[in-house]
N, C-alpha and C positions, 0 to 999 in steps of 0.2 A: 554822630549821632554815641551821646551818653553811657554811661555801663547802665543802667536801669533801662534804659529803651532796649540795649542789646537784651538783656535778659529777659525780658518781656517779644522781644522778637522771637527768641529761642522758645520761649510756650508756644507764641501761635503754632511756628514751626515742629515743635513735636504734636500738639492737635492733627494737623497735617498728616504727619508720618502714619497716626494712627490712624487718622477716614481712612488715607490710602490702602492704609494695611490692611485694615476692618475689606476693600473694595477690591483687595489683590486675590483675598481668597473667596471670596463672593467669585467673581467671573476666573478664577482656578478653577472651583469647584464645575461651575457652569460651562468650563471650552471642553472638561471631561465630560462633560453629560448631556449638554443641548450641542454642541459645534465647538469645529478655533477658530470661528472669527472671534471670542471670546476670547480668547490668546492671547489678539490683539491690544485686549483692552485693559490682561493682567500684566501685561509688560510696559502697557502708559503708568497703571498706575505704579507697579515695581517703581519708575521712573520718578513719579512725582515721589510717592518715601524715600525714596536713596538720596534726590534733589533733596529734598525739607531738612535733610540730616545736618548738613553745612550750617546750615543758623544757626541751629543748638551745640555744634562745636563752635564757633563764634560764643553762644551765652556760656556755654559749660569752660569756656576759657576767661572768660572775666569775672567766675566765681570762685577761681585758684584754685591750687594744685598741691600737693604733698612731692613737689621735684623743682629745679631748678627752670628759670627764668627763660633760659636757652631751650630746652630742649622742651620747655612747652610752646615755646614759639617754633620749633620744629617740627614738634606732633600736632601743631594744627595746622602749618603750612601746607605735610605732609596731606593729613589726612582730607582738608579742601582739595586738593588737587586731584585726590583721588573721589571721591566721588564726582565732582566735575566733568576728571576722563570717562567714567564708569557710566555717568552722563548722555557726552555727547556719543559713545558708543551705540549704546542700550538706544538712546534716540537715531542713528543712521542704520539699527538693522529692526526700526519698529517701519520710518518710512520706503526697506525697501534699499538702501545703498547698499549695502554687505550685498553681497548677492554667488560670489563664486564660490565653493568650494576651500579655499585656500587662506578669501578674505574673510569668512566666514572663521574660519579656524584663525587667524589671528586673532580677530574681534572676540572671540573669545578667549584665547589666552590672555591680553587686556583688563578683559571685567572681573578677568580669574585674580589679577595682580592686584587691580584693584579695590576686590573685594579683602583682599587679602590686608591691604592697608587698612580699609576702613572699619574689618572686622579688630585690628589689632588697634588700635584709638579706642574706638568702641572698652572694648575691656580692659584697655590701662584704663582710659579717664574717672569710667566710673571704679573700678580699683586706687585708684590715685588721688579724687576729689576729695575733697574737704569734708566738717564736718558737717556740712547744712544737709549732705545726702544722706536721707535713710539708707539704712543696711536694707530692707527689700530692696528697694529701688536699686541701687547699690549691686546689688546680686541679679535682680533682673535684667543688669548692664552689660553685664562683665558677660553673659551667659548667651543676652543676646550678642554681643561682641568676637566670642568662641562660635557661636551659629554661623553667623556671616566668616569670620577664616577659616568654618570646615568648609563653606559652598567652593571659597577659593580654593583651598586646596584639595580636598576633593575633582575640582573641575580640572584641576591644574594633572590632579596621577589617571580620571578615567572620566573626567566628564558628568554628561548628569545622568551616570546611569551609575557610580561611586559612592557607595555605601557614606562616606563621607557630606558629600553630596545632600544626600538626602538626610542625614540628621541636622548637619547644619540648617537647613530648610527651615526650622522648627524652629531654633532661633532667631534666621533672620526675618519670613513669612509672618510668623504670631508672636511668639516673645515681646521681638522688636517696636513691635505698636503698640502694647502692652505696655512696655515700660514707656514709650513716647508717651501714651497717656495719661501713666499717673506722675511723669515728672513734669508734662506741662501745669499741673494745679500745684504740684513740686517748688514747681520754677515761680510761680504768681505769688507765694507764702513765702516759705522758708529761704531762696532761691533769693529775692527781691531784700528779705530784711540781713542776711550775710551782707546781700551785694555793697548793702547800704552802712553795713560796722562796722566790716572786715578790714583789718592790713593786708590782708593778704591777694585781694583785689590790683596788679599790675592791667593796668590797659598801657598797649601800643601806642605812637603814637601818629597821627597825621602824616606825619610824611613817613613813617614805614611803612603806612597798609597802603601809600600808594606807590613807595620802591617795591612792598612784591608784586600787587598789581601789575606796575608796571616792568618786572621782570618775567615774569610770568606772559605776559602781554609778548614781551621779545621771545620769550622761548616758545609757545604755541601759534605765535603769525602767520608762518609757515604752511603747518600742519591745518589749522584752524581754515587758511586760506586754501588750500590744494579742492577744502573735504566742498568750503561751498562752491569753487570753481566747478566739483563736479558734479552739484545738485542745479545748479544754472543750469551745465550741460545737456544730463539724463533731462533737465524737461522741457528743452531747448529755446529758456529765454538767453545763454549765451552759446552763439556756433563755433567754433571751434575747426580749420579743417587741421586736423595733421600732417604737416609736411616737418624736414629735417632740421628747419626751425624752431618750428614751435617747441618739436623734444628735445633738442638745445638750450631753449631757455627753459622751460619746465625744468630742468634737469638741474642749470645751474642753479634755478631758483632752490630748488628741492637740496640740493648739498649745503647750500648757505647754513642750512639747518648746523653743521656739523660748528657752525662759531655759533651763530643765535641762542643753540639752546644752551650749553655751557655758559656764556655770559649770563641770560636770561636766570638760568640757577643761582650762579653767585651773586647776583642782583636781592634774587627774593630772598636768597640765605641771612646777607648782610642785613638786608632792612629787617628782617625778623629776627634779629639777631645774636641767630645764630655765631657762637664763640669755639675756639676750642676744634681740636682736630680732632677727636672724638667722634664730634657734633657735625660736625662738619664729612666724617669720612657717610655717617649717618643720614647725610641728607646724600650726598652723592651717588651713594649704595641705592637709598628705594628711588629716583628724582634719573637719572640718566636708563636706565631699563625702562621705566615706563614712560619715557618720553620719546624713545626708540621706536618703540611701540604706538605709539599714536600716529609716531611722523610715518613708520612703513603703514598703514593701516591708512592714514588720507591721501598717502602720495599714490598706492597701489588702489585706492578706490580712485584718485585721478585716471590713472592711468587705463582703467579699465571704461572709465566713461570715451578715454579720450578713441579708444577699440582696439586699446593694445595692451591687454591685461597679460600679468607678472603672480 
């Protein structure tokens, strides 16, 4: 996919964010005034809105920024990983895979950490974007990022009732869709013009993108496989009789993440062009805790499906 195609995809994704954000506001109001079943629709709208941020990340990366390329690649990789993890957990919550108190708390913590990373990316990328980004868009983008940061930090500190969570929600559910709607038009005008003529555009090679995807697959193959297995068991598609043998097998596979996780992170970092001790340290500090949270959630979900929740 060429530079201009990625920018056009980002513009379309921005309109999706805006539309899903509007739907989220409507369903949030209806869930309070009409019935809680609109709450599920609100959760789905937030899932679509947040998931659509990933193509925007890629499009803005193509247009350049005032920062070293290694840090730009690190922030892009961390941002897309955070969006993916947040979305996986949100989908698990919507379909009812997370039912026990402890699993719900773990899922909530994972989403909060992912929200902090996404918020930091939103604020940083708008602040450091090239001259093509208008001041109004830059300001709205920073505010939406700070809002999402507030949601994540407030949720970690005191849950949904924390003042930071409420204040951050304004940036996440109101300012972010407005920013996205304006960004979509800007990407199709100023963004494409800048992308064709500016020397600041830096494109990752096909080889490096394959490395990033391959590394992410290695790091997440065990948690995602366990989550898929749990879904199949809970819906009666796969029948597994819990025995000591199956328990030992699942435990052994789960513990393989100790090796697969770091290997996958290293491949992602190297393929994304991460160089230097500080950049690697930032990647490890960000990726390892988030990956550990996702691993715990998926393993615990499968354990619950087998009839031995913890």
